[in-house]
C-alpha positions as CSV (number, residue, x, y, z in Angstrom):
1,M,-5.2,15.9,20.2
2,P,-9.0,16.1,20.1
3,A,-10.8,12.8,19.2
4,I,-12.9,14.5,16.5
5,F,-9.7,15.7,14.8
6,I,-8.1,12.2,14.8
7,G,-11.3,10.6,13.6
8,T,-11.7,13.1,10.8
9,L,-8.1,12.7,9.8
10,L,-8.4,8.9,9.6
11,S,-11.6,9.3,7.5
12,F,-9.7,11.5,5.0
13,V,-6.8,9.0,5.0
14,G,-9.3,6.3,4.0
15,L,-10.9,8.6,1.4
16,F,-7.5,9.3,-0.3
17,C,-6.6,5.6,-0.2
18,G,-9.8,4.8,-2.0
19,V,-9.1,7.4,-4.8
20,G,-5.4,6.4,-4.9
21,T,-6.4,2.7,-5.4
22,G,-8.7,3.6,-8.3
23,V,-5.9,5.7,-10.0
24,I,-3.3,2.9,-9.7
25,V,-5.7,0.3,-11.0
26,K,-6.5,2.5,-14.0
27,I,-2.8,3.3,-14.7
28,I,-1.7,-0.3,-14.8
29,S,-4.8,-1.7,-16.5
30,S,-3.0,-1.8,-19.9
31,E,0.0,-3.7,-18.6
32,V,-1.4,-6.0,-15.9
33,S,-4.4,-8.3,-16.0
34,L,-7.2,-8.0,-13.5
35,V,-6.4,-11.3,-11.8
36,T,-2.7,-10.5,-11.5
37,T,-3.6,-7.1,-10.0
38,L,-5.9,-8.7,-7.4
39,W,-3.2,-11.3,-6.5
40,Y,-0.6,-8.7,-5.8
41,R,-3.1,-6.5,-4.0
42,F,-4.1,-9.3,-1.6
43,L,-0.5,-10.5,-1.1
44,L,1.1,-7.2,-0.4
45,S,-1.6,-6.0,1.9
46,L,-1.2,-9.0,4.2
47,P,2.0,-7.9,6.1
48,F,0.3,-4.7,7.1
49,L,-3.0,-6.4,8.2
50,F,-1.3,-9.3,10.0
51,F,0.9,-6.8,11.9
52,A,-2.1,-4.6,12.8
53,A,-4.2,-7.5,14.0
54,F,-1.4,-9.0,16.1
55,W,-0.5,-5.6,17.6
56,Q,-4.2,-5.2,18.7
57,R,-5.0,-8.7,19.9
58,G,-1.8,-10.8,20.0
59,W,-2.3,-14.4,19.0
60,A,-6.1,-14.1,19.6
61,A,-6.1,-11.9,16.4
62,Y,-6.5,-15.0,14.2
63,Q,-9.5,-16.5,16.1
64,I,-12.9,-16.0,14.5
65,K,-16.2,-16.9,16.2
66,A,-18.7,-16.3,13.4
67,K,-17.0,-18.5,10.8
68,G,-20.2,-18.9,8.7
69,V,-20.7,-15.1,8.5
70,L,-17.0,-14.7,7.7
71,I,-17.3,-17.0,4.6
72,I,-20.2,-14.9,3.4
73,R,-18.1,-11.7,4.0
74,I,-15.2,-13.3,1.9
75,V,-17.5,-14.2,-1.0
76,L,-19.2,-10.7,-1.1
77,G,-15.8,-9.0,-0.6
78,L,-14.2,-10.9,-3.5
79,C,-17.2,-10.1,-5.8
80,G,-17.1,-6.5,-4.7
81,I,-13.4,-5.8,-5.2
82,T,-13.4,-7.7,-8.6
83,L,-16.3,-5.6,-9.9
84,W,-14.8,-2.4,-8.4
85,F,-11.4,-3.0,-10.1
86,T,-13.2,-3.9,-13.4
87,S,-15.1,-0.6,-13.1
88,M,-12.0,1.4,-12.5
89,R,-10.2,-0.2,-15.5
90,H,-13.0,0.6,-18.0
91,L,-15.1,3.5,-16.8
92,P,-14.4,7.2,-15.8
93,L,-13.1,7.4,-12.2
94,G,-15.8,9.8,-10.9
95,L,-18.7,7.8,-12.6
96,A,-17.5,4.5,-11.2
97,T,-16.9,5.9,-7.7
98,A,-20.4,7.5,-7.6
99,L,-22.1,4.3,-8.5
100,M,-19.9,2.2,-6.2
101,L,-20.8,4.5,-3.2
102,S,-24.6,4.1,-3.9
103,S,-24.4,1.0,-1.7
104,A,-26.0,2.9,1.2
105,I,-29.2,3.2,-0.8
106,Y,-29.4,-0.6,-1.2
107,V,-28.6,-1.2,2.5
108,A,-31.5,1.0,3.4
109,L,-33.7,-0.7,0.9
110,A,-32.8,-4.2,2.2
111,S,-32.7,-3.3,5.9
112,P,-36.5,-3.9,6.6
113,F,-36.2,-7.5,5.2
114,L,-32.7,-8.6,6.3
115,L,-32.1,-6.5,9.5
116,Q,-35.8,-6.1,10.6
117,E,-35.2,-2.3,10.8
118,K,-38.1,0.1,10.3
119,V,-37.7,2.6,7.4
120,G,-39.6,5.8,7.7
121,P,-40.8,8.3,5.1
122,Y,-37.6,10.3,5.0
123,R,-35.4,7.3,4.2
124,W,-37.9,6.0,1.7
125,T,-37.8,9.3,-0.1
126,A,-34.0,9.2,0.0
127,I,-34.0,5.7,-1.4
128,I,-36.3,6.6,-4.3
129,G,-34.2,9.7,-5.0
130,G,-31.0,7.7,-4.9
131,L,-32.4,5.0,-7.2
132,A,-33.5,7.7,-9.6
133,G,-30.0,9.1,-9.5
134,V,-28.6,5.7,-10.5
135,F,-31.0,5.7,-13.6
136,V,-30.0,9.3,-14.4
137,I,-26.2,8.8,-14.1
138,S,-26.4,5.5,-16.2
139,N,-28.6,7.1,-18.8
140,A,-30.4,3.7,-18.9
141,F,-33.1,4.6,-21.4
142,S,-30.8,6.2,-23.9
143,A,-29.4,4.7,-27.1
144,S,-26.0,5.7,-25.9
145,F,-26.4,3.5,-22.8
146,E,-23.0,1.9,-21.8
147,P,-23.5,-1.8,-20.8
148,L,-20.4,-1.6,-18.6
149,I,-22.3,0.7,-16.3
150,I,-23.9,-2.4,-14.9
151,V,-20.5,-3.5,-13.4
152,P,-20.2,-0.7,-10.7
153,I,-23.9,-1.1,-10.0
154,C,-23.3,-4.8,-9.2
155,A,-20.3,-3.8,-7.2
156,S,-22.4,-1.5,-5.1
157,L,-24.9,-4.3,-4.5
158,A,-22.1,-6.6,-3.4
159,S,-20.9,-3.7,-1.1
160,A,-24.4,-3.3,0.4
161,G,-24.5,-7.0,1.2
162,L,-21.0,-6.7,2.7
163,Q,-22.0,-3.8,4.9
164,I,-24.9,-5.9,6.3
165,T,-22.6,-8.8,6.9
166,L,-20.0,-6.7,8.6
167,R,-22.7,-5.4,11.0
168,K,-23.3,-9.0,12.1
169,L,-19.5,-9.8,12.2
170,G,-18.8,-6.6,14.2
171,K,-20.9,-8.0,17.1
172,S,-18.6,-11.0,17.5
173,D,-15.2,-10.4,15.9
174,A,-12.6,-7.7,15.7
175,P,-12.4,-5.8,12.3
176,S,-8.7,-6.3,12.0
177,S,-9.1,-10.1,12.4
178,V,-11.9,-10.1,9.8
179,A,-9.8,-8.1,7.4
180,S,-6.8,-10.3,7.8
181,W,-8.8,-13.5,7.1
182,Y,-10.6,-11.9,4.1
183,N,-7.4,-10.8,2.4
184,F,-5.6,-14.1,3.1
185,A,-8.6,-16.0,1.6
186,G,-8.5,-13.6,-1.4
187,F,-4.8,-14.4,-1.9
188,L,-5.4,-18.1,-1.7
189,L,-8.3,-18.1,-4.1
190,T,-6.6,-15.9,-6.7
191,T,-3.5,-18.2,-6.4
192,C,-5.7,-21.2,-7.2
193,Y,-7.3,-19.4,-10.1
194,I,-3.8,-18.5,-11.5
195,F,-2.6,-22.1,-11.3
196,L,-5.7,-23.5,-12.9
197,F,-5.9,-21.0,-15.8
198,D,-2.2,-20.0,-16.0
199,E,-3.0,-16.3,-16.0
200,F,-0.2,-15.1,-13.8
201,V,2.3,-12.5,-15.1
202,L,5.5,-11.8,-13.1
203,I,5.7,-8.0,-13.3
204,A,9.0,-6.4,-14.3
205,G,10.3,-2.9,-13.8
206,L,10.6,-0.7,-10.8
207,S,7.6,1.5,-11.7
208,L,5.2,-1.5,-11.8
209,W,6.6,-2.9,-8.5
210,G,6.1,0.6,-7.0
211,Y,2.5,0.6,-8.1
212,M,1.9,-2.9,-6.7
213,L,3.5,-2.1,-3.4
214,A,1.4,1.1,-3.1
215,L,-1.7,-0.9,-4.0
216,G,-1.1,-3.4,-1.2
217,A,-0.3,-0.6,1.3
218,L,-3.4,1.5,0.3
219,G,-5.7,-1.5,0.5
220,A,-4.6,-2.3,4.0
221,L,-4.6,1.4,5.1
222,L,-8.1,1.9,3.6
223,Q,-9.6,-0.9,5.7
224,L,-7.7,0.0,8.9
225,S,-8.2,3.8,8.7
226,F,-12.0,3.7,8.2
227,T,-12.3,1.0,10.9
228,A,-10.2,3.0,13.4
229,S,-12.0,6.3,12.7
230,Y,-15.3,4.9,14.2
231,A,-13.5,4.8,17.6
232,Y,-13.0,8.6,17.6
233,V,-16.1,10.1,15.9
234,D,-19.7,9.2,15.2
235,A,-20.4,6.9,12.4
236,V,-22.5,9.6,10.6
237,I,-19.3,11.8,10.3
238,V,-17.2,9.0,8.9
239,S,-19.9,7.9,6.4
240,T,-20.7,11.4,5.3
241,L,-17.1,12.4,4.8
242,R,-16.6,9.3,2.6
243,Y,-18.9,10.7,0.0
244,L,-16.3,13.5,-0.7
245,Q,-14.6,10.7,-2.6
246,V,-17.0,11.2,-5.5
247,P,-16.0,14.8,-6.4
248,L,-12.4,14.1,-5.5
249,A,-12.3,11.1,-7.9
250,A,-14.0,13.2,-10.6
251,L,-11.4,15.9,-10.2
252,V,-8.5,13.5,-10.3
253,G,-10.1,11.8,-13.3
254,F,-10.4,15.1,-15.1
255,I,-6.8,16.2,-14.3
256,Y,-5.0,12.9,-14.7
257,F,-7.0,11.1,-17.3
258,A,-8.8,14.0,-19.1
259,E,-12.2,12.5,-18.2
260,V,-15.0,15.0,-18.6
261,P,-18.4,14.1,-17.0
262,T,-21.6,14.9,-18.8
263,M,-24.3,17.0,-17.2
264,L,-26.5,13.9,-16.7
265,Q,-23.6,12.1,-14.9
266,M,-23.0,15.1,-12.6
267,L,-26.8,15.4,-11.9
268,G,-27.0,11.7,-11.1
269,A,-23.9,11.8,-8.9
270,V,-25.4,14.7,-6.9
271,M,-28.7,12.8,-6.5
272,I,-26.9,9.6,-5.3
273,V,-24.6,11.4,-2.9
274,S,-27.4,13.6,-1.4
275,S,-29.7,10.6,-1.0
276,S,-27.0,8.5,0.6
277,I,-26.1,11.3,3.1
278,V,-29.8,11.7,4.1
279,I,-30.0,7.9,4.7
280,V,-26.8,7.9,6.8
281,I,-28.0,10.9,8.9
282,R,-31.5,9.4,9.4
283,E,-30.0,6.1,10.5
284,F,-27.7,7.9,13.0
285,Q,-30.7,9.9,14.4
286,K,-32.7,6.7,14.7
287,R,-30.0,4.8,16.6
288,S,-29.3,7.8,18.8
289,A,-33.0,8.1,19.7
290,G,-33.1,4.4,20.6
291,A,-29.9,4.5,22.7
């Protein structure tokens, strides 16, 4: 089987896992609290991640060299997933997804300062266009501005910091090992929160258990599939395909939740996705030229 086919297939698996996660979080939002949802998500993803890490590296799978960077990754990851789930619970699926995936814009904006990377005129133009898209989609200067729109924007900022951190971790530690430790830490921290504030709810009913099991499996598969796809195709293909999640999420939101985006939201989403794709392609070209 051609490598490009495998890589593309894995990218699509990750894409559908991301949309599926958002759908489940929205469906169960009226029955399960945010903290309880996160607790089950972390717990039920661990068997899949531990198995994948052990299968790849044996007992060495649980060794981490860059421990300080891992802690930063855990903090940013927990902030990102909490804000992401909050967005999915309260905002239209397509809108929340578009804003969440604007993280590439903030990575490019921060890269000259945090990664000492040069940003040329093409990427600066894309950054400005993407930020304009965020203002358009959020309708920030209108009387109908929705304050909750700030939540996915903050989630995308956390995701941008996470991407920068993962670039550093990827030089010293295996992605499956990092994912295992991150989810284990998330499980421990949400457990502590539940014991301190007594917010745990034992779910009942086969349908809810089915949703929770699916949430754990999708969470693990999302991380593993996107990571594995980089081994088969160029990063620019993986990153570009990921932006298909925006129209897919909007379509699912329309069909399943009767969410109808406004013209401004559609225009903003197009601006964000287009700018992000330009940034991804320019970064790939820059790295290829330096190779």
